[in-house]
N, C-alpha and C positions, 0 to 999 in steps of 0.2 A: 504493500500500500504506500501511497504518497500523500502526505499532508502538507498543505500550505498554512503557515501560521502568521497572523498579523498581530502586532502588539501596538496598542495605543500609547499616546504620550504620557499618561499617568503611569503606565507600566514600565516606562523607560526614563523616568524623571531623574533618577539618581543611580549611583553605583549599587546601592542595596537592591533597588528594583531590577537592575540589570542582572544581578545574581539570581533573583527569583526566576527571571525569564530564562536564563541559562539553564537552571535546574529543570524547568519545564521542558525545554527543547531536548536536553540530553536524556530525559527520562523516557523518551519515546523515539526510537530510531526512524520512525516513519515521518517525523517532523523535519523535513529536508529543505524546505524553501521558506525563508523568513522575510517578512515585510515589516520593517520598523517605521514608526512615526518619529517626529522630532521630540525631544524631551519636553514633557509637560510640567505642570506645577508640582513642586516638591511639598508644598504646604499651603494652607490658606493665605492669600495675600501675595503669593509668589507669582512670577510672570512666565508664561510659556515662551520657549525659545522662538517659536514662529512669530509671536508678537514682538519680541525683542528685535528680531531681524527686520520686520516691517518698520519699526520705529527708527532703527539704525539707517535703513535705506532712505527713509523720508528725509533725514538730514543730508545724506549724500546727494539726493536729487536737488536739494537747494544749495549745494556746494558748501555746506557747513561741515565743520570737523565732527567726524563720527567715531573717532578712535576710542574714546572713553566707552561708548556703548559697545563697540566691537570687542573691546578687552573684556567686558563683562560676559559676553557670549562665549569668548574663548575660555574664560575661567570656568564656565558651566561644564564645558566638555573636558577640560583638563581635570576637573574635580572627579568626573566619572572615570576617566582613564586612570587616575591615581588610585581611586577606590578599588578598581579592578586589577591593579598592579600589572598593567599592560606596558609592554615596551613599544610605545606608539607615540609619535610626535606629529601633530597636525599643523605645525608652523607653516610649512609650505602651502598647505591647503588654505589657511587663513590669509596668507600673502596674496594668493590668487583671488580669493574672495574680495579682499580689500581693493585690489587692482580693478576688478570687474565692477565693484560698487562705484569707484571713481569714473569708470567708463559708462556708468548708468546702463547696465545690462537689463534692467527692468525689475519690477516688483515680483514677478513670478520667479525670476532667477534668485532674488534675495530670499524669498520665502522657502524655496526648495532646498536651500543649503542646510536647513535644520535636519531634514530627513537624510540628505546626502552624507553629512558628517556623522550622524548617528549610525548610518549604515556601515560606514568604514569601521567605526568602533565595534559594532556588532559582529561584522565579519572577522575582525581580528580576534575578538573574544572567543568566538565559536570555532575558529579555524575553517570557516566556510569561504567560498569564493565570493567576491564582491562584484555585483552587476549594476552598472549605472543605467537606470531606466531611460535616460536621455538617448541611449543608443537604440532603443527598441520600442518604447511606448510612444506612439506617433499621434500628433495632432495635424490637421490639414492647415492650409494657409489662412483659413478663417478662424483658426483656433478651436475647431471642433474635433473631438476625439475620433480617430480612425480605428475602429475596432478590428476590421478585417486585416489591415496592414500590420497592426500591432500584434495580432495573434500569430501572423506568419513570421514576423521578425523575432518575436520573443520565444516562440516554440523552437525555432531553429537555434537560438542562442543558448537556451537552457537544456536542449536535448541531451547533450553529453555530460552534463554536470550532475554529480552525485548530490550536491547540496550547494545552496547559494543564498546570499542576502541581497534582496532587491529593495532599495528604499521606496517608501510610498509617496503618494501625493503629486508626483510630477512625471513629465515626459518631455518631449521636444518636438518642434516642427522640423520639416525636412532640412531647413537651413541651419539647424542646431540651436535655434532660439528656444530656451526653456519655457515650458508652459505647464501650469499647475491645474489640477482639478479644483473644484470648490472646497472650502474648508471641510475637513473630515475625509478628504479624498483618498487617504491611505487605505480606507476600506475598499475603495474601488480598485486600487492597485492590487490588493490581495486577491480580489475576485478575478482580475485579469490574469494574474500569475496562475491561479488555480485552473483556469481554462487552458492556458498555454501548456501546462505540464500534465493536463488531464488528471488532476488530483482526485483522490477518493473523497477527501474531506477538506473544507476550508474552515480552519479554526480562527475565530476573531477574538483575541484576548483583550479585555478591557478591565475596568475597575468595578464592574457589577456582574452578578451571576445570571446574566441573560436578561430577557425582557420581563417587565412586570405588567400586570393587567391594567394598571393605571399609574399615573404620575405620583411618586411617593411624596412630592411636595404638597399634594392635595389629599391623598389617602394615606393614612398611617399604616406602614408595613403592608403594602398590597401583596397579594398572592403573585407568584411567578408564573410564567408561561413555559410549559415543558416543550411543546412542539407547536410550530406555527407554519402555515404555508406561505410561499412567496407572495401570493395574491393578498393574503391578510396583512402581511408585513408591509406591502406597498401602501395599502390603505392607511395603516397606523403611522408609518413614517411620514407620509404626505401630510398628515394632520398633527405632526409634532413629536411623535416618538423618536428619540434621537440616539438610541444605542448604536444604530448602524446607519451609515449613509444610504439614503433611499436608492441611489443609482448602483449600489454595490451588488444588487441581486441580478442585474441583467446579464453580465458575462457568464455566470454559472447556471442561470436558470435553464437555458436551452440544453446545457450539458448534463443536467440532472445531478449536479454536485451539491450536496447538502452543506449548509453553513452551521457551525456550532459556536454560539456566543459563550465565551468562558471568562472566568474571573482570575486574573493573575494572582490576586491575594488570597484566593480560595480555590486552588486548582482542582481540588477533589469534588467540587460541585459540578453537577451534570450540565448546568446551564440551559440554554434554549437551543433547540434544533430547528433550523429553517429548511423546509423541504418543498419540493414541487407539489406532491400530493401525498396524502396519507389516509389510511383507513382508521387510524386512531382517533377516537372521539375526544373532543375537548373536555376538560374536567368540568367546565361550566358551559352553558348555552353560548355565552359570548367568549371570544378569545381575548379581546382587549378594548380599552376605551382611550381615546386621545382627542385632543382638540386644540383650537387656537382662538385667540381673541382678535378683535380689530377688523371686523368686516362691515361692509355696507351693502344694503339691498336696494336696488333700483326696481321699483314695482310699476309695471306698465299696464294700463287697462285700455281696452278698445273693444267695442261691440263687434261680434263676428270675426274676431281675430283669427280663429281657427280655420276660417275659410279663405283667408288672404294668403295666397301662395308666396313664399319667400319672406314672410314677416319676421321670423326669427333670424334669418340670415341678415336682413337689413339692419336689425338692432345690433347684432354682434359685430357687424362691419363698422359701426360707429366706434365701438370699443377698440377694435383693431386699429382704426385710424389713429387713435391716441395711445397706442401701444400698451393697452391694459388687457390682461388676460382675465377671464371669468373663472370662478371656482365651481359654482353650481347654477343651474338654470331651471328651477321648478316652474311649471306652467299649469294653467287651467284653460277653460274654453275661451274666456275673454281676458285672461291675465297672463302676464309673463314677468318673472322676477329674475334679475341678474345679480348674483352675489360676487362682489369684488373685494380686494384688499382696500380698506378705507384710506390707508396712507398713500396708495398709488392714485386713488380716485379723486381725493379732496381738492387738489390743485387744478384739476381738469374738469370738475363736475359741471360747470355752467356750459362749457364747450360741448360736453357730451350730451347734456340735456337738450341743448339747442339742436345738436345733430340728430338725436332720436326724434324730436318733433318734426324736423324736416324730412326724415327718412320714412316714417310710418304714420305721422299725424295721429297720435294716440288721443283718447278721450281725456286721460289724466296720467300724470307721472308722480309717484310718491317715493320719497327716499327714507329709509330707516338706517340709522347709523349705530355705532357702538354695539355691534352684534358679535357673538361668538359662535363658532361651529364645533360641534362635537360629533365624532364618528364612533358608533358602536359597531364593532366588527366581530364576525365569527362565522366559521363554516357551519357550525351547529345550528345557526339561526334558520337555515333553509328547511330543516326537518322538524323544527319546533313551532308548533302553533302558538299564537298569542304573544309572540316576542314583542311586537310593537305595542300591543296593549299593555304589557307589563312595564315597558319603558315610560309610556305616557301616564300610566297610573302612578308610578313612582315619582315622576316629575310634578304631577298635580298635588300629591301628598306633601311634597317639599315646597309648594307654592311657587313653582317655577313656570312661567308662561312660555309656551313654545311658540316661536315666531316663524319657524320654517321647518318643513319636513321634506326629505328627499331620499328615496331608496333606489339603488341601482338595480338593473335587470338581473344581475348575478345573485341578488338576495344575500350578498356577502356582508353588506353594511347598511346602516341607516344613519343618515346625516340629520342632525337636529340643530336648528338655529335658536339661540336664546340671547338675552341681553348679556353684555360683558359682566354686569354685576351678579348675574345668576350662574356664571360659568362653573365656579367651584361647587356650589350647591347642587347643580345638575349632575356633575360627575359623581359626587358622593351618593346621590340618590340612586343613580343607575348602578353603581358598584354595589350598593347595599342590597338592592333587589335581586341581583344575579349572583352575587358572591357570598356576602355575609348571610343572607337568608338561606342560601343553598347550603352553607356550612352548618 
């Protein structure tokens, strides 16, 4: 078997954490391909190395002296090297980075150095080969990830390697310009590597023992999720569950490679398994609850709207013209609501309202602001009668007014709109009716 293992920033924040990671990797000879993040926070109030690099490069861009900040970054790495008692000197690497900062190589280059340097340390510590993802993870000229070319290049590069360390978060365009994924993108790199080597398992190691049914900042000690499908995870990640980058599932999904979310500080925990399909039933009717605040609803009314061909397209075209994507679009016979992020909409609202009036001549337009969306997700909901009724009954008992309801055709999730002020109360009510009452 082959396992790809990715370790997050908190797992590699110090020499002590590196040692934990080393023990985990060495305890299983199948863990052959390692994807490290940049060092994260060592303690509350500490700064992630990636953020230190961004701040340092911001000074370089303005032609300010950034050597004090760069020295602090170098100290972070030297502290790890000394703690691991490695015979490793990164002076030449830092000289090259300083030179490229002065040449203004870009924010992506600056941010990527966190993973790059940590990868060098990890390869040295484990005795694995070091692979720079800039040589094989490709982005096109528009900065869009090229999955097909990347898989071709990376598969070939790793084919004859028994073990390797491949830093996460970045790759490069054809001309060598470094390009990063969005924050948390090391999860994506791990998935890309797992596909390239046709791994049996992709282990993603972090500081929690897998996914929880609900946000622990809202629910005290929520139950964990043992197994979740890619589709369920996609819904929860989109609505704010942040244990794994939502785009990390795509490279492994088609290959049928399962992902196991594990805890570096509690390696004996089983964690959460993310799979394509499963016959295993969820412990509860629902798999998870997630949500976000800060939405606005633009409610459009017009008699006989349903018989007007192209009505929805014309409305959405107005939002497209102003570069605003919609989240949900529930509709009735004479009504259509468009849910958008309020922060994106507010500065353009009058232009958009004017555009809608010109495009479809509605009878009225109403705006509701300060809304929150909550996704109740679960493959068990399809076979369970009365799920929606239980949700709305629980919300009514909690005095939460439901402002919007939307259910996908897959019956995998129900989206509920409530006011921002009712967000926490709604999640507590839904969790209680499905989990606490079930217990």
